[in-house]
N, C-alpha and C positions, 0 to 999 in steps of 0.2 A: 447647407446652401451653395457649398463650395464643392464644386465638380472634382477636384483635385482630393477629396476625401474618400469620394467612393473607392478607391483601391484600401482601404483600412477595413477589417472585418468590423462588424458591427460589436464584438466582444472585445476589442480593442478600442473601440471609440468610447464604449461606455467604460471602461476601465480607466480610459486616459483622463474622460471627463470627471470622474470622481477623484483622481490623483492632483488633476490641476485644483480642482474644488477646492482638495485640502491645503494644498498649498497657498492658494490664495485667501483662505481662511486661515492661515498661519497655525496650523496644528503643528504641535512639536514632532511628533511622528506624522507622517505623512501618508505612511504604506505598511500600514501593520502587517504582522505575520499572518492574520486572519484573513485580510483581505488578498494579500499575496497566493494565501492557499489557492483562495475562493476564485480567484481569475487565472491562477498560474503564471502570471507574469511579474517580472522585477519591474522597479522605476527605469532600471536601464532599457529593458526591453520597450518600454512605451516611450523611450525620450522623443524619439522623433513623431510620433505621433500629438504629444502634447504640445511641442515647439510649435507643430503647424496648428494648431489649435491657438495659441497665445498669437501669432500672426495673425489668424482671422479677429481676436480682441482687439489688435492693434488697428486694424482696417474696418473698426465698427460702423464707420459712417457708411462702407460699403453692402452694410448688410441690415437697411434701415428698418425693415419689417419686425425681424427678430429683436432688433436694438430698442425699438420705439415699444413693442410686447412689454421683455422686460425691463422697461426702465418705467412701470407704473406700479405705485404702491401695492397694488392688489398681487404682483410678484416680489416685493420687498426691495422694487428699484435694483435687483441684483446686476442687471448689466452697468449702471453706474459703478455700482460697488467693486465690481470686478475689474473695470479698467484702472479705477484709483488703485487697487491693492496690487494690480500687475505694475503699474507707475512706479510706484511707490519700491516695490521688489527690484527692480529695472533700474530705479536709484541709486540705492546701495550697493549697487554691484560696482565694486572697484578694479575687481581684475578683467581681463579679455573674454572671461567666458560669460555663458548666458546664464542669466539668474537662477534657470532651472537647474542646471546642471553643479552649480555653485550651492544648490539647496540641497542637492543628493550628496554631494562630499561634505556639508557640514553637519547632516543627519547622519551619515554613518561614521564621523570623527565623535560625534557626542554618545552615538552608539558602543563605539569601539575604537576609544584614544588610544589605547597600545596596539593596534592593528595598522595606523595608518603611517608609521612611519615606512613601512613595507608595502610597496603598490602592489605586491602580489595578494595581499589580504583584504583588499578593496571589499567592503562589505557588501557594496551594492551589486555586485559581480557574482556573488556566492552562487545565488540560483542557476545563473547562465554556467558556470564553472563546474557545477555538479551535473546539470543536464549532459554537458560535452563529456564530462568523466564516464559517466553511465553508459551513454549511448556507443562509446570508442572501445570499451574495455572488452567487450565480445571482440572485437577485430584483432586484439593483439593477445588473445588467448593462447596459451602455449598446450603443446599436445601433451597430456599429464604421463604418457608411456615413451616420449621421445626417448629414452636412456637406453630403451632397446634396440633401438637402430644403430646406435654407436658400437664401435667394434672395440674399440680399445679402453675406453673410459668407463666408471659407471658412477652410482650416486653418492658412495662415501667420497670417491674424488672429487666430486662436484663440491660437498661439504668442507673438505680440507682446502678446497679454493677459494671459497667463499668467508670461510673462518679466516684466512689469511687476508683477503682484501677487507673484513671489518677492521683488523689491526692497521693496516694501509691508509684506510679512511678516518682511524682516529688520531693517526700520527699527521696527516695534513690537515685535520680539523675544518673539514669540509662540511657542507649543509647534510644532512639526514637525505634529502632528496637526491643526493649524488651518490652513494651507497645503493640505497631503492634502485634507481636507474641503472649502476652497472650492474647489478643482480638479473634485472630484466634485458639487459642487452646480451648478456651471456647466454641466460635461457632461450632466448629470441633466436641467437647465432648456432645454438647446440640443436635446438629443433631444426635450422634450416640446414645446417652441413653434417656431414661427418668429419670430427677432428682427433686427431692422434693422441695419445698420452701425451707426447713429448711436447706439445704445443698448446696444451689446456692453461699451463700457467702464462702464457702468452695472450690468450684470447680473452684470460681476466683482466692483464694488464691494461691490455688495448681498450678493449671496455671502460675499464676504470678511468684513462686518458681521454675516452669520448665522453664520459657523464661528466667530468669535470671540466671541459672545453664547454658543455652545454650549460650545466647549472651555473658556473662561476665563473664572473666576466674575469674575475683578477685570483690568478691562481698559480702557484709556483710549481704545478704540474704539468710537466712537458716529456718529450720523448726521451730526452737524456735522463731526467729523473726517474723516469720508467724502466730505464736499461737498468740504471743502478740499482732500483728495487731487486731485479731479478739478478742482482750480481754478476751483472754480463752474459746471463745465459743467452739472452736474445740481445742482437744489436738493433742501432736505430733504426735500419732499413727495414728489417723484419717487422719493427712494431709499425711502421708506417704500411709496409704491403697487409698487416693484417689489418689496420685500421680500413685500408681501402677493400679487405673482403669482407668484413662486418658490416659497414655501410652499404655497401653494392648488395649483400645476402639478404639485408632488410632493408632495401630500395628506399635508402638516407631516411627513413622513418624512425625516426629515435625515439620520440616525447612519447613513449607510451604511458598510461594512467599504472600508476604503481601505488601500493597500498599506503604508503605515507601519506598521498596526493588527497586520498579518501579520508584519513585520519585527522588531517588537521582542521576542516570545519568541524569533524565530529567532535574535537577536543573541547571547541567554545560552546558547542550546542550543549555538552555533556558539562559544563562547566569546570574543567579539569583545574587542579593547579601544578604548579610546575614538577612535582614528584608523580602526579597521576600523568601526567604527560610521559615522563621517562619511564614509568612502567607500561603504559601503553606501547610505546616504543621499544622498549626491552622484549615484550610478548609478542612483537611484530617481526624484530630481528630474529629471534628463536623459529620463526616461519620460513624466512628465508633460507637458513640452511637445510632444512630439511626437504628432500626430493619430494615426500608424501604430498606434501603440503601447495604443490605447483597446480593441484587439482580445482584448488578453491579461486574465484576470481577476488581480485584485489580489493572489491568492494566488500566481499563477505568477510575477507582476513580482518581489514580495518574495523568492521562492524563487531565482529569475534572478541578482537584485542580490546576495544572499549566496555564490550559486555564482562567480560573476566576481568579487566582491570577493575570494575565497579563491584564485583562479586569480590575480588580479593580487599579491596578498601571495606568492607562492608557496608554499602550503601544500603538505606534501606528499601528505596526502589532502584533496583539496578539496571532496569531499563523503562526509562520514564515515555511518557506519549510522545514531547519531542522528539526525542532520538529515533524511536520506531517510524514516525512520519520521516525523518530526515534517510534513513537507509532503507526503510521499504520493507524491514524483515523482524522477524518476533524472534523471542529468546529460543523456541522452540525450531522455527526456522535455523537457527545459528549453531544447534547444539551440538552437532557432530564435529562444526569445525571448532567449538570452544572446548569441547573433549581432547580431541586431538593437540590443541596449544597444551593443556593442562598436561597431557602425556609427555611434551617437549619438555614442559617445567620441571616434569620428575626425574628427567634423563639428562636435568644440566652439565652434568660433568661431561658430557658428550660433546658439546658446544661451548666449549672453555672459551672459546674468543668472545664472544658475544656475555656469557655470564663473567668473565673476568672484567669486560667495558663496565657492564651495568652494576658491579659491585665496589665501583669505586664511590667516592663521597660527593665528587662532582656531578654525578645522575642520583645522589640522595640513596645509594646502597638498594636500589630497589630489587636486584636480583635477590639479595639475600632477604630481604622483606616479603615479596613475591613467593618464596618457597616456603618461609615459615605461615604465612595467612594462609596457602594451600595445604598444609601438613593439618594446621588447626581446624580447619574444615573438616578436612577427611576425618580427622580422629571424632571429632564431634558426629558424624554420621554412624548411627545406628542399625538403619534397614540397609538392605541390600542393595538400594538404589545409588548411583553415582551422587557425590553432594552436590554436583550443579542441577541433576535434577531435584534433587529434594529441596534446594535453593528456589527454583522456580515453582515449585507445588507449593512452598512456605509462603511465596510471594503472593501468589494467586488466593490462596486461603484468606491471607489477611487483608486482602482487596475485594475477595468477593467470599465473606465466611456463610454466605447462606445458598452458594452453587456447589460446595465441594461435596456434597450427599451423592450430588447425580453426575458421573465421570462424562457424561456426553455433555455437561456443561464447564468443562476445564478452561479457564479462562486465557491459560497460555496457547489454546488453540484456535480462538476465536478468530483472530486474523486470517490464519491460513485456511479455515473452513468459510469463512465471507469471502476470501479471494476465489475460492473453487468454486462457490455457488455462484458469484457473479461471472464466472468466467463460462460454466456450463450451461447456464440459462438458456442462452441464445440457440445452444442446439438442439433444447427440447420445446421452442416456440411451436404452438400449435397456429395452424391458417386461422385467422378471423373469421373466414368466411366459408370454412370446410361442409357446412350445411347444407350448402346450395349445389354439392356433389351427392348429397344422400337422396333417395327417390323416394322413402317410403315414411322416413322420421324427418321430424324437424325440432325448432328449438324449443317449441312447448313440451314436446315429448322427454326431452331431454332435462327440464326443468322439473319435469313431474317423477321422473327416473331418481334423479339427486336428491330431490326431496325426499322419498321413499329411502333412499340410501342415510339419509341424515338421521333416520329414524330408528334404521337397523342397526348404525353406530351406534348410537344411544343406548340401544336395548344390549348391545354385546360390550358396552363401557371399556371400549378401547382408546388409544391416543389419538390426539385429535391428528395427527401427522397419518396413522392410518388412512382417515375421511380425506385428506387433501391427496394423498396419493392414489387413493381409488377414484376419485373424479379426474386427475390427470390421466390415468390410465384409460379411462371411458374414453376422454375427448383424444388423447393420442390414437387410439383404437379405429374411433369414428372419421379420425382425419385421414387415416392411412386405409381403410377399408369399408366398402360400401355393405352396410347394415339393415335388413330386413326390418319391419316393424315388430314382426313376432319373436325375435331376437335380443329386440334391446334391451328386454331386462335380465336376459341369460348375460349379455354383456357387463351389466352392471353389478351383479353377483357375482360374476367371476372376479372382476376387476375387483371387489371387495375381499375375496378370497385371497387373492395374489398378495394385494397389499396386506391384510391380516398376518398372512403367513411371513412378509417381509419385515415389516415393524415390529411384530409382537411373536418373542419367543414362545410364550405360551399364551394360546387361544383356544377357547371351545368353535371357533369358526372352522368346520370342516364342510367336506362334501356334501355329506348327509343332512348338517344342518344348512346349508346353500340350497338344498334342492326342498327342504321343507318351507323356508322363506319363500317360493316361489309357488307353496301349494300343490308343489311336484309336477309344475307347468314344464320343468325341465326336469331330466333324469340325471343322475350322479354322472352316466356317460357323456351326456351332453355337455356337463360341466367341463368334465375332465379336456372333452375335445376343444373347448371353446377356449380354455386355461391354454392349451398350446396353441392355438390360432394367434390369440394376444400376445402371449411372448413370441413367436416367431415374427408378427408383424412388427413388433417393437424390438427385432434383433435381440430379446432378453437384456434390453437397456431397461430396468424397471425404477431406478433411483434417479426419477428426474427433479431439480430444484421447484418446490413448490412455496406458497405464499407466505406459509407456516413457520416453514425451514427460516426464511427470512425474517419472519415476525419477532422467533425468540429472543436473539439476540438485543433486537431493538429495545426489546421489554425491559431489559437489565438497564442499558443505556439511557432509557426513558424513565427508568424508577417507577413503575407502574406497579401498584399494589395489585392484589387477586382480582378485586371489579373492574377494573380498568384494563388489565390481560381478559377478561370476560368481554369487554365490551370491543376492544380490538378482534378480538377472534369472531364474534357475533358480527361486525360488519365485514369482516374477511370470508364468513360463511355464508352470508348475503349475495355476495359476490360470484360465490360458486355456482349460483342457482342462474344468474343472468346470465345469459350467451353472449351477450353483447361486450362482458367484462373480458371476455378472452382476448381480445386485443391486448390487453396490459399485461406486461411480464409481471413475472412473479414477485419481484422485487419492487417493482411499483406500486402493487395493490398491497403490499405488507408496508410500504411506506407510507400511502396514502390514508390506510386503515389507523396509522398511528397518529399522525397527523390531525384526521377528523376526530379521532375518538380524545386527543388533546383538547382541539375545540369543545368539544360535546362536555368535558369535563372543565373547562372553563379555565384552562391553564391560561395565565398571564404571557409566558413566552412559549408559544404552540409549537413553535421548530427553532429548538436551539442550534447553537453552530454545533456541537456535537453531533445531533442528528443530521445534519447537512454533511458532515464530515464521515459519518458511519455509513450513510444511505448513498450517498453522492448526489442527492436530489435537494433544490431547492423548493421552496413552498410552490413558488409559481411553475416550476417543472411538473409539479403533481398536481396542478390544478384541476387539469382535465379530468382525471382518473378520482380525484375528490368530489369532482361535480357528480360525476357518474354512480358513488356509492351513493351518495346522498339521494339521489333520483331512486335507486334501487331502495334505500331507508324508506323514503317517503311510500313505494309503492308496495311497500313490504306489508303496510297495515290491511289494504284491502285487497290485498292478494288472496286468489282461492289456495296459495299454496303455504301453509303456514308451519311447517315443521320446524324450521331455523328459530323462527319467532317463538314457537310455542316451547323450545327446548330453553332459549335463553330469557323466556318468562320466569323459569323456576327459581326459587329461593338458592336452588345450588350454584347457580350462576349468576346471584347477586340480582335476578329479576332487571338483568341491562336493559334487554329489549324494551321494556315500559319505560325507562330511565332516558334511554336514546329517543325515543320517538316523543317523550314528553318536552324534552329540551329542543328537538330539531322544532317541535309546534312554538315553544320561546322564542325562538330566531324566526317566526313568523312561517316557517317552513321554506324560507328563502335560502336559497344555496349561495347566493352572492353574498349574503352576511356571514357566511361563514369562512369564505375562501376568499 
């Protein structure tokens, strides 16, 4: 009712209503991780919207229609309950803060009592801070080959400088952030300016001074102390001038994201104890010294340090779902960075400053422990693989013992594959009205062609991917070219030939066989020419994401048995024939087929949070697509095109066609009862 609320997006309003209702219901945790992930907003991000709604609650007399409606017993008298709950919470508030702000702080304190002494760790800001760090790290990335433009200095001199700075930092006992910011300032200045050999130490000591001023409100680090550190090789005036030079070259942008900034939240998510934290920091400080590590973004370095520290600590699961979600990277995606850090661990004698520092008991002697753990893991390795690669494979095998026989199912690649599929499906989307530009063919002819191709595919007993790729090639070619009625079957049979070549290394589907399939209405030469036409029209881009590619990982996450897999595939193959279903992206079709198959299998939870996370779709977002599949399923029994239904009525496919139609009838054939 309030006009001022128009400015808030609908998603914000819904999220704020859920958050405030949780507060008013006195939930211990009013904003769970699952809800935060679903809406992509923190309590802090919703603060203004929630406080505005609380204001409306206080002025309830101004909104009589809504207040009167929700004061009725049929609505559980929630209007009265809400106002009483708000009043009680406001009366309990003894500070000058709004009660909503106090509730955020108290929840954060209860969840992280060890963090609240340091305001930088306030947990309600974690998501916002992470978002800012990730969005800004690209702006401050250093050229990985900047040393080539330097005339007098090299990577070895840089390493000596940073090793010395590690000792200086330890002497002053400043925060880890100061050291990492110092190195960031040095690299960014050397990337922007040519520095002579004589002034390299001056750059380092001045960068340390700037970082110490920035990170520490109270410090003994001043210009005089910096001059003393260099044994008066540089005067105080030279240090001041270099400070101006560095700040000017960097446009006074000091606060760049560093690996330690990304590491801190990961330590908590990863549940690290003090020794584990020291181990991760040790690995990170090794990367600071090696010039070759500059090419990796800070977030990669932090994630790789956590992953490797977990491996060295022999954690059963070294890369949990929570950590993977937090960093957005898989073990495989971090592989090169981790192996590089392991190389630094092996050359620890080259990095004495860091090694000496973390060999001390005050740092739990993690330098010694790390090397022993690495050596033990390397000695256990009997194959030619690096021990890190073997550990990924063994974890995947333990988590998915049924998948490892097929290398295409290797679980460590699942996230990467899904990301590529989702990012590329938009490039290959077909115009949903392409048939309007065709002069001689229509949707019914297309359906007849695909029905015939289903029978051909069954005859050759090829993989399901071959059939879906065939249909994709047909649709993409018809979207790009005008085809006469006479050549429609030729397009279909040639698309099948291309898909069979692409998906199956060993197949009996050749030119002669394709010509025979058409009763020689198309010659081998015509098929060859059509193959060239299709490949040229598609710019030789054959491998487009298909619904079956999205379905396969969902089957495992959904824990489908063989019959359930066949049911989902049956629903998907029905959508192939129906031209109206082209408008839905492959990922939608796969998710909707899985959701509907769960409904037809009477699962209590048809769409779990894991499925929402894996697909990125809620039930409501899939509703229209599911209703479309139900329509296709209802029409299948009376349709003249029975190829898909006949195929899935066989015992080989667990007679899922019969079961699907019977279960649909038990729902009264009504789509609404399912969705």
